[in-house]
TIGU-996619 format. One record per residue: residue in one letter; x, y, z of N, C-alpha, C, O, CB in turn. Coordinates in steps of 0.001 Angstrom, whole numbers, plus 500000, padded with zeros to 6 digits. Last residue first. Glycine has a CB too. Layout:
TIGU-996619
AXYZXYZXYZXYZXYZ...
***
This chain:
TIGU-996619
E489051556907383131489551556358384427491038556481384647491545556058385686489195554921384534D486392558622381955487836558528381892488353558096383229488168558733384266488466559853381470K483399557288380939484098557783382008485627557566381896486079556429381756483567557184383206I480887557763378805482124557230378902482904557877379869483128559073379684482742557229377725D477488557322379100478665558181379400479937557387379569480025556464380378478423558992380661F474302557305378157475546556723377912476664557606378264476742558680377667475642556329376563D471394557579380133472420558303379466473624557270379456473925556555380412472758559734380217E469076554830379807469794555711380573470867556349379670471224555807378623470370555009381780L466109552902379535467036553738378911467821554698379878467173555326380715466318554501377897T465012549663380318464944551079380530466186551668379908467204550989379774464821551436382035G465267546895380038464432547627379087464471549157379300463955549875378443462997547133379193D466917545635381818465467545558382201464579546479381207463413546777381465465283546054383775S469524546049380782468751544759380620467319544638381011466602543716380624469391543781381339N469320549216379080469579548448380171469046547079380055468127546895379256469092549075381299L470476550883376453469406550180376787469843549132377894470665548261377608468811549574375546I471637554298376449472045552884376387470816551984376971470214552416377954473455552663377261K471957557113374347471312556462375424471759554938375282472159554441374230469692556689375369N472779558927372313473707558664373596472869558151374679472967558613375816474469560004374145V470800559314370691471754558358370250472542558029371516472921556874371707472660558900369059R469430561522371749468699560176371511469707559044371287469444557909371683467719560259370225K471254563564371825470810563100372970470145561567372963470266560699373827469894564109373406E471670563803369025472842563233369828472251562795371097472636561717371549474043564290370093A469139564800368350469541563492367794470679562950368600470705561748368867469944563600366301G469255567282369597468308566262369973468641564929369439468395563946370138466980566625369542K471566568361368195471535568273369608470557567133369945470970566124370517471125569638370258L470534568483365554471483567709365943471784567452367322472249566356367638472424568102365424K468213570401366026467950569104365487469110568116365859468827567046366400467765569208363951E469897572730366702468886572095367654468585570717367318468668569855368194467586572844367677G471144573093364257471945572819365536471147572112366583471547571142367226472472574130366153C469036573627362636469731572355362349470636572027363567470869570858363876470595572454360990Y468224576088363863467292575007363707468124573614363425467800572588364024466262575374362490K470576577633363324470039577423364631469082576215364745469189575427365684469346578650365050V470581577617360577471797577175361319471308576818362730471644575748363238472960578329361357L468226578880360033468429577561359650469554576948360367469457575781360746468624577478358253K468814581595361006467635580728361561467881579256361297467767578444362215466223581132360882M470810582103359269471097582022360712470113581207361368470396580293362142471139583353361359A469398582365356767470523581384357090470723581221358448470817580055358831471800581768356532D467778584519357366467134583317357107468215582069357335467945581032357941466531583387355611S469786586382357457468941586257358537468299584850358455468313584106359436467917587392358550Y470754586233354752471681586102355902470781585770357170471144584832357880472568587494356118K468556587133353454468952585800353151469988585359354382469962584227354865469650585749351610D468426589785354310467219588932354567467667587486354456467232586658355257466019589241353533I470806590684353308470636590827354666469535589768355144469677589044356128470257592304354982A470413590277350450471460589634351050471299589588352597471620588554353182472704590293350642Q468423592238350020467986590902349867469014589888350601468630588895351218467843590596348325E469987594554350457468739594242351377468308592804351284467888592196352268467476595142350984L471982594189348403472236594270349834471076593926350683471180593070351562472680595595350184P471328591785345770471383593090346335471395593106347778470894592175348407470316593865345884T473757589258344785472372589479345613472476590918346076473476591316346674472165588402347007K476002588285343868475178589004343008473864589499343568473016590071342883474937588216341904G477818586643345378477929588041345446477014588862344492477256590058344335479296588365345202E477924583963345678478106584491344283478250586049344300478742586651343346476860584067343360E477506583688348350478894583604347918479002584097346515480054584612346138479432582182348027L474762583770348316475493584851348934476855584834348453477388585901348145475468584779350411E474159581417347004473632582515346510474504583804347054474866584707346300472141582526346889K475164579526348872475760579601347377475436580958346893476328581647346399475114578459346304V473638579846351073475077580189351183475740580417349736476609581250349477475840579005351969I471290579049350041471269580433350500472943580862350567473397581945350199470413580540352081V471709576346349666471302577174348588471531578667348876471929579424347991469870576912348284E472206575541352127473293575304351354472969576265349934473863576798349276473457573604351117L469755575909353477470842576530353822472047576627352793472736577639352667471200575935354948E468317573832352025467987575181351942469077576183352370469292577189351694466824575377352713K469671571633353100469605571807351637469364573343351326470059573988350541468420570882351009L469026571813355779470391571952355413470567572290353811471424573052353364471129570613355818A466203571499355597466717572633356172468232572932355703468609574041355324466598572468357664D466206568945354698465579569850353847466193571332354345466594572169353537463893569686353960E467386567404356787468051567433355472467568568494354537468319568947353674467894566144354811F465652567804358891467054568379359018467631568521357565468231569526357184468035567400359953S462411568745357586463357567684358128464759568396358142464972569422357495463371566262357168K460215571243358802461256570839357807461975569618358471462105569508359690462324572088357453E458415572348360663457890571417359706458862570792358804458488569884358062456926572045358930E459912574338361924459477573088362642458939572003361799458995570833362179458454573405363622N460314576292359959461342575393360308460904574151361081461457573064360910462315576107361063K457494576503357737458149576894358887459264575914359327459112574726359045457162577068359931M457321577408354495457107576404355297457971576846356553459021577472356407457460575034354623
***
């Protein structure tokens, strides 16, 4: 399954499995390198999903029904 088809939660679970396997230290070197590469792709994918969610959450609905970025200004 490609990352684009995964939910954030599924990608995170897959990442957790890979990390656990690597932490056990029983994975042969070549497989460990492949798993590390897969893990880094999952980290990137999850990070992008979180950024997208953050952008959607940081919107405020105006009285006219339009959305604008919500920004807390320090005064």
